[in-house]
C-alpha positions in Angstrom: 75.2 -32.6 -9.9 79.4 -32.7 -11.1 80.3 -29.9 -8.8 79.0 -32.1 -5.1 80.7 -35.2 -4.8 83.8 -33.2 -6.3 83.9 -30.7 -4.6 83.7 -33.2 -1.0 86.9 -35.7 -2.7 89.5 -32.9 -4.9 90.4 -35.3 -6.3 94.6 -35.6 -7.6 94.8 -38.9 -9.2 97.7 -40.2 -10.9 97.9 -44.1 -12.5 98.3 -47.4 -10.2 101.6 -49.6 -10.0 100.6 -52.0 -6.9 98.2 -52.5 -4.2 99.1 -53.3 -0.6 97.0 -53.6 2.7 96.2 -49.6 4.5 97.0 -50.5 8.6 97.1 -47.0 9.4 93.6 -45.7 7.3 91.8 -48.5 8.7 92.9 -47.5 13.0 92.3 -44.3 12.0 89.0 -44.7 10.7 87.2 -47.8 12.8 87.8 -46.1 15.7 86.7 -42.1 15.3 86.6 -39.9 18.4 83.7 -37.8 19.0 82.8 -35.7 16.0 83.2 -31.6 16.3 81.2 -29.7 13.6 81.7 -29.5 10.2 84.2 -26.7 8.7 82.9 -24.4 6.0 83.4 -27.0 3.4 80.5 -28.7 4.6 78.0 -26.2 4.9 74.9 -26.4 2.4 74.0 -23.5 0.4 70.4 -22.8 -0.4 70.6 -22.9 -4.3 72.1 -26.6 -3.7 69.7 -28.2 -2.1 68.0 -29.4 -5.0 71.1 -30.2 -6.5 72.2 -32.8 -3.2 68.2 -34.5 -2.9 68.8 -35.5 -6.7 72.1 -36.6 -5.9 70.9 -38.7 -2.5 67.7 -40.0 -3.9 69.6 -41.4 -7.2 71.2 -42.9 -5.4 68.9 -44.4 -2.4 67.0 -45.7 -5.8 71.1 -47.6 -6.3 70.9 -49.6 -3.3 66.7 -50.4 -2.8 67.3 -52.2 -6.2 70.6 -53.2 -4.4 71.5 -53.3 -1.3 75.6 -54.4 -1.1 76.3 -52.2 -3.3 78.7 -50.5 -1.4 80.1 -48.0 -4.5 76.6 -46.2 -3.5 76.7 -46.4 -0.4 80.8 -44.5 -0.5 79.1 -41.7 -2.8 75.5 -41.5 -0.3 78.5 -40.6 2.1 80.0 -37.7 0.1 76.4 -36.0 -0.4 75.9 -36.7 2.9 78.5 -34.6 4.4 79.1 -32.1 1.7 75.6 -31.2 2.1 76.2 -30.9 6.1 74.9 -34.3 7.3 77.9 -34.9 8.7 76.4 -37.2 11.2 74.7 -39.7 8.7 78.2 -39.3 7.0 80.7 -40.5 9.4 77.5 -43.7 9.9 77.0 -44.3 6.7 81.2 -44.8 6.4 81.2 -46.8 9.8 78.4 -49.1 8.5 80.0 -49.6 5.3 84.0 -50.5 6.5 82.2 -53.0 8.9 80.5 -54.3 6.0 83.3 -54.1 3.5 86.3 -55.0 6.3 88.6 -54.9 2.7 87.2 -51.9 1.5 90.5 -49.9 1.5 88.9 -46.8 -0.6 86.3 -46.7 1.9 88.0 -46.3 5.0 90.7 -44.2 3.2 88.2 -41.5 3.0 86.4 -42.0 6.3 89.6 -41.1 7.6 89.8 -38.5 5.3 86.6 -36.6 6.2 87.3 -36.7 10.4 90.8 -34.3 9.1 88.7 -32.6 7.2 87.1 -30.9 10.1 89.8 -29.9 11.3 92.3 -29.2 8.2 91.4 -29.0 4.4 91.9 -31.4 2.4 93.7 -31.7 -0.8 93.7 -35.2 -2.6 92.5 -38.0 -1.2 95.1 -39.6 1.7 96.6 -36.2 2.1 96.3 -36.7 5.6 99.6 -37.1 7.6 98.8 -40.9 9.2 99.6 -41.1 5.4 102.2 -39.8 4.7 105.0 -42.6 5.6 103.3 -44.6 2.1 104.4 -44.8 -0.7 103.3 -43.8 -3.8 102.4 -48.2 -4.5 100.0 -47.4 -2.2 98.1 -44.6 -2.0 97.7 -44.4 -6.2 96.1 -47.0 -6.9 93.0 -46.0 -4.2 93.4 -42.6 -6.1 92.9 -44.0 -9.4 90.2 -46.2 -8.0 88.2 -42.8 -6.8 88.6 -41.5 -9.6 86.4 -43.8 -12.2 84.3 -44.4 -9.8 83.3 -40.6 -9.1 83.4 -40.4 -13.7 81.3 -42.9 -13.7 78.3 -41.8 -10.9 79.2 -38.0 -12.2 78.4 -39.0 -16.3 75.6 -41.0 -15.7 74.5 -42.2 -18.7 71.2 -40.3 -20.2 68.7 -42.5 -19.6 68.1 -42.6 -23.5 71.0 -43.6 -24.9 71.4 -47.1 -26.2 74.7 -49.4 -26.4 75.4 -49.3 -29.8 76.9 -52.8 -29.4 73.4 -54.1 -28.4 71.2 -54.6 -31.5 69.7 -57.7 -31.1 70.0 -60.5 -28.9 67.7 -63.9 -30.0 64.6 -65.3 -27.5 67.2 -67.2 -25.7 69.3 -64.8 -24.8 67.8 -61.8 -23.2 70.8 -60.7 -20.9 74.3 -59.6 -22.2 77.3 -57.5 -20.5 79.0 -54.8 -21.9 82.1 -53.5 -20.4 83.5 -50.2 -21.8 87.7 -50.3 -20.7 87.7 -46.4 -21.0 86.1 -46.2 -17.7 86.6 -49.5 -16.2 82.2 -50.3 -15.8 80.5 -53.7 -16.7 77.1 -53.2 -17.9 74.6 -55.7 -17.2 71.2 -56.1 -20.2 67.7 -57.3 -20.5 65.9 -57.7 -23.6 62.4 -57.9 -22.1 60.4 -60.6 -23.8 58.4 -58.7 -26.5 60.6 -56.1 -26.4 62.9 -54.4 -29.4 65.3 -51.9 -27.3 67.3 -53.7 -23.9 67.2 -52.3 -20.7 69.6 -51.5 -18.3 69.8 -53.7 -15.3 72.9 -52.8 -12.7 76.5 -51.8 -13.3 79.2 -52.3 -11.7 83.1 -51.5 -11.5 85.8 -53.9 -13.1 89.8 -53.5 -13.4 91.0 -54.4 -16.9 94.6 -54.9 -18.1 97.2 -53.3 -16.9 98.6 -51.8 -20.5 95.5 -49.8 -22.9 95.1 -51.1 -26.6 94.0 -53.8 -27.7 95.6 -57.2 -26.9 97.1 -59.1 -29.6 99.2 -61.2 -28.2 99.9 -63.6 -25.3 101.8 -62.0 -21.9 100.8 -58.9 -23.3 99.0 -57.5 -20.4 96.4 -55.8 -22.2 92.7 -57.6 -22.2 90.8 -57.6 -25.2 87.8 -55.4 -27.5 85.7 -57.5 -29.6 82.7 -59.4 -28.8 82.9 -62.8 -27.0 80.8 -64.7 -25.9 80.5 -66.8 -22.0 81.9 -70.4 -22.8 81.2 -71.5 -19.0 82.3 -71.0 -15.1 84.8 -73.1 -13.3 84.4 -72.3 -9.2 86.8 -70.3 -6.6 87.6 -74.0 -4.9 89.6 -75.4 -8.3 91.3 -72.1 -8.9 94.4 -69.7 -7.1 93.1 -67.3 -4.4 93.9 -64.6 -6.9 91.1 -65.2 -8.9 88.1 -65.3 -5.7 84.9 -66.3 -5.8 85.4 -68.2 -9.1 85.7 -67.1 -13.1 84.0 -66.9 -16.4 86.4 -67.7 -19.6 85.3 -66.2 -23.4 86.0 -67.9 -26.2 88.9 -65.7 -27.1 90.9 -65.7 -30.1 87.1 -65.9 -31.6 87.7 -66.3 -35.4 88.4 -62.9 -36.1 90.8 -62.4 -33.3 92.4 -65.4 -35.1 92.4 -64.1 -38.8 93.4 -61.2 -38.0 96.4 -63.3 -35.9 96.5 -62.0 -33.0 96.7 -64.6 -29.3 96.6 -65.8 -26.1 94.0 -67.1 -23.8 92.4 -67.6 -20.3 90.3 -63.7 -20.4 88.2 -64.6 -18.1 85.5 -62.3 -16.4 86.6 -63.4 -13.1 86.5 -61.8 -8.7 89.2 -60.8 -6.6 91.5 -62.4 -3.5 90.4 -61.9 -0.1 92.7 -59.7 1.1 91.1 -56.9 -0.7 88.0 -55.9 -2.1 89.1 -54.3 -5.4 91.6 -54.1 -7.7 93.1 -50.9 -9.6 92.0 -49.9 -12.6 94.7 -51.4 -14.3 95.8 -54.2 -13.1 94.9 -57.8 -14.5 96.4 -59.7 -17.4 94.1 -59.3 -19.7 91.3 -60.5 -17.7 88.2 -58.1 -16.8 87.8 -58.0 -12.7 85.1 -57.6 -10.3 84.7 -57.1 -6.8 83.6 -60.6 -5.3 80.6 -58.9 -3.9 79.3 -58.1 -7.2 81.2 -60.5 -9.6 77.9 -62.7 -8.0 75.3 -60.3 -8.5 76.3 -60.4 -12.3 77.0 -64.9 -12.1 72.7 -64.4 -11.8 72.4 -63.1 -15.4 75.6 -65.7 -17.0 75.9 -69.0 -19.2 77.0 -70.3 -21.7 76.4 -68.3 -24.9 76.2 -65.1 -22.5 77.1 -61.9 -25.1 79.9 -59.9 -23.4 80.9 -57.1 -25.7 84.7 -55.0 -24.5 84.9 -51.8 -25.3 87.9 -49.3 -25.5 85.3 -46.6 -25.0 81.7 -47.8 -25.8 79.5 -45.3 -28.5 75.9 -44.3 -26.8 73.5 -44.1 -29.5 69.8 -42.0 -29.2 67.6 -44.7 -30.1 66.5 -43.4 -33.3 70.1 -43.8 -34.8 70.4 -47.2 -32.8 67.2 -48.6 -34.8 68.8 -47.1 -38.2 72.0 -49.7 -37.2 69.7 -52.0 -36.1 67.1 -52.3 -39.3 69.8 -51.6 -41.8 71.9 -55.2 -40.6 68.7 -56.6 -39.5 67.4 -55.6 -43.7 71.3 -57.2 -44.8 70.7 -60.2 -43.4 67.6 -60.5 -45.1 68.3 -59.6 -48.2 70.6 -62.1 -48.0 68.2 -65.1 -46.9 66.0 -64.2 -49.6 68.1 -64.2 -52.6 69.7 -67.6 -51.4 66.0 -69.2 -50.4 65.2 -67.1 -54.7 68.1 -69.7 -56.3 69.5 -66.1 -57.7 73.3 -66.4 -57.7 74.8 -63.9 -58.8 72.7 -61.9 -56.2 73.6 -64.3 -53.4 76.9 -64.0 -54.2 77.1 -60.0 -54.4 76.5 -60.2 -50.2 80.1 -60.6 -50.0 82.7 -58.7 -49.5 86.0 -58.6 -52.0 87.8 -60.3 -48.5 85.6 -62.8 -47.1 86.3 -66.0 -45.8 85.0 -69.5 -44.5 87.3 -72.1 -43.3 89.6 -72.4 -45.9 87.8 -71.1 -48.9 88.3 -67.7 -50.0 85.5 -65.7 -51.7 86.6 -67.3 -55.6 86.8 -71.0 -53.7 83.2 -70.0 -52.2 81.4 -68.8 -55.3 82.6 -71.6 -57.6 81.4 -74.4 -54.5 78.3 -72.1 -54.7 77.1 -72.1 -58.3 77.5 -75.8 -58.8 75.2 -75.8 -55.7 73.0 -73.9 -57.2 72.8 -75.8 -60.4 71.6 -79.1 -58.9 68.7 -77.1 -56.6 64.9 -77.3 -57.8 63.5 -75.1 -54.1 65.7 -74.0 -50.9 63.6 -72.7 -48.1 65.9 -70.8 -45.2 65.1 -69.8 -42.2 66.5 -67.8 -39.7 65.5 -67.8 -36.0 67.1 -66.4 -32.9 68.9 -63.4 -34.6 71.5 -61.8 -32.6 73.0 -58.5 -33.8 75.7 -56.9 -33.0 77.8 -53.7 -34.6 81.1 -54.4 -33.4 83.8 -52.3 -31.2 84.3 -48.9 -33.9 87.9 -48.7 -33.1 88.6 -52.6 -33.0 89.4 -53.6 -35.9 89.7 -49.9 -37.9 86.4 -50.8 -40.0 82.9 -50.8 -39.2 82.3 -54.9 -39.0 78.9 -56.4 -37.5 78.4 -59.9 -36.3 75.2 -62.0 -36.5 74.2 -65.3 -34.9 70.9 -67.6 -35.7 70.0 -71.0 -35.9 69.9 -71.6 -39.9 66.9 -74.3 -41.1 67.5 -75.2 -44.5 65.8 -77.4 -47.0 65.9 -78.3 -50.7 65.0 -80.5 -52.7 68.0 -82.7 -52.4 69.6 -82.1 -48.5 68.2 -80.2 -45.2 70.3 -79.3 -42.2 69.5 -77.1 -39.0 72.5 -75.8 -37.6 74.0 -72.6 -35.7 75.8 -70.7 -37.7 77.7 -67.1 -37.2 78.2 -63.7 -40.2 80.7 -60.7 -39.6 79.4 -58.0 -42.1 82.0 -55.3 -42.8 80.0 -52.0 -44.1 81.8 -51.5 -47.3 80.7 -48.0 -49.9 77.6 -48.0 -47.3 77.0 -51.7 -48.4 77.1 -54.4 -45.7 78.4 -57.1 -47.1 79.6 -60.7 -45.3 83.6 -61.2 -44.4 83.2 -64.3 -42.5 80.6 -67.5 -42.9 80.3 -70.1 -40.3 78.7 -73.1 -38.3 78.7 -72.8 -34.2 
């Protein structure tokens, strides 16, 4: 299926440096002349019929689930054109450019497909009408086309699961995963009673202008880690560049601060109304969606929704995913049981040598806990609403995980109920607690 759309585009792509409207492309595509018969490039070989049919079926399914999936409409037009259904292809593009008049990439490809009837098309925007535009006008669209096409061609196998999402508490069944490398945002849901998350939708996104993990304020990089939505800011309270609104994230989190990272204002947000979307590397560190897609994603977002951001998401076979999930759940349960059982040495054995909590290191924590344990005749510890996340592997250089839960603690002289989080690190094959703190 990879050659179906790739042959129709013939991409020669570079990275973007700016964005400008494309009035020439719009004029050429909206008022198209009468169509001639398609060139040989668009004639369908009999051996490819099943592949084209599969591609169209997949795109039709996307559009049935999300009629405003303009990316699917764009890709559908390319498959139709390559399969010889050239009138249907142009009608699809004509409809798309009317529904999304600021979708510059759609206008440009519409013009390219018209040109392909008369002469070979060597790349997006390679026609004479585009010759007068600077690279700053065309390169952003070529780059956007590349990542959108790659996402379609490299669809996640149906039996693969994202490594970071290992368990979601019953009150937080939705989660977001952002893959910076392919510029894709995935919406996952864990159904009540289910163990494995299910992919609901995925969307194109723009990220920071510079590659790499965010380290400091103003470095134009998007952070990598596990974050949580803290609220919502409507568009009318923001400058136009944020589009219909924004969902702030809790960057820098406890681990970021421990590592000396700085900065603030990392959001999921929309796009200026002048543009349908932004180039892949275009933000100051935020994750940016087209307004129409942010509106769809916002239905799944609320304070506390987890947002995992990775340089490249690792996709696991179900067996691997379950093994990692069970490892972490067992580590947390053993810690809970040893705490409840008042075996202070076994309990302290669950903590990493470089553990921290507030101002305490492992030594201070151990002295405090030994004193506390001496006054206990019984302890009961319950953990509820467990959410478990494997930290993005390349975000820290160590194998880490984050576990959040509600803790109900009762003893002979003290009772408490709180939200808590643990960062765990794998040392010599054993998961140990790196950080413990209240939320």
